[in-house]
C-alpha positions in Angstrom: 155.2 132.4 153.3 158.1 133.5 151.2 161.6 134.7 152.6 160.6 138.8 152.1 157.4 138.5 154.2 158.9 136.0 157.0 161.5 138.4 157.3 159.0 141.3 157.1 160.5 143.2 154.6 158.3 144.8 151.7 157.8 142.8 148.7 156.9 142.4 145.5 154.0 140.2 144.7 154.8 138.2 141.0 158.4 136.0 143.0 155.9 136.1 145.9 153.5 133.9 143.8 156.7 131.9 142.0 157.4 131.1 145.6 154.5 129.4 146.6 154.3 127.7 143.3 157.6 126.5 144.5 156.3 125.1 147.6 152.8 123.7 145.9 155.4 121.5 143.3 158.2 120.3 146.1 155.2 119.6 148.2 153.3 117.4 145.5 156.1 115.9 144.4 158.0 114.9 147.6 154.6 114.4 149.8 155.9 117.1 151.9 156.5 120.9 152.5 160.1 122.0 152.0 160.6 123.8 155.3 159.6 121.9 159.0 159.7 123.8 162.5 158.8 123.1 165.5 157.6 126.5 166.5 156.5 129.5 164.0 159.5 131.3 164.4 161.8 128.4 163.8 159.8 128.0 160.7 160.6 131.7 159.7 164.1 131.3 160.3 164.7 127.5 158.1 163.0 130.2 155.4 165.2 133.2 155.3 167.8 131.2 155.8 167.0 129.1 153.1 167.8 125.8 153.5 166.3 123.5 150.8 166.8 119.1 150.9 165.4 118.3 147.5 165.8 114.0 147.8 167.7 112.6 145.2 164.8 110.8 143.8 163.5 113.6 142.1 165.0 114.3 138.3 167.7 116.7 137.9 165.5 119.3 136.0 162.7 119.6 138.7 165.2 119.9 141.8 166.5 123.0 139.1 163.8 124.3 138.6 162.6 124.2 142.8 165.6 125.5 143.9 165.0 128.7 141.5 161.5 128.7 142.5 162.4 128.7 146.0 165.7 131.1 145.8 165.7 133.4 148.7 166.6 135.7 146.8 163.4 137.2 144.9 165.5 138.7 142.2 166.3 134.7 141.3 163.2 133.5 140.6 162.0 132.7 137.5 159.1 134.6 136.1 155.8 132.7 135.0 156.2 132.9 131.5 159.8 131.2 132.6 158.5 128.1 134.5 155.3 127.2 131.5 158.2 126.4 129.8 160.3 124.7 132.0 157.3 122.9 132.2 156.8 122.7 128.8 152.8 124.8 128.8 152.6 126.7 125.3 150.5 130.0 126.0 
């Protein structure tokens, strides 16, 4: 759930989708979710705050992409085309 949804704010779909893809990418690379909480409200607070810890074993390029995708500001998230370009997908 993106920060704007967790904060119950109005949101635009594509940046929220990029957030979800960022969570999926982080989970696939690290083997666990980027945000954890003992309660739902604690989890939402962490998502909204945007504190993200990426292990040192993750490449710098992957860290940069994940940080952009999981930006708490939806306007700072990359577009799908930018993500495809970063990972080398040709359309």
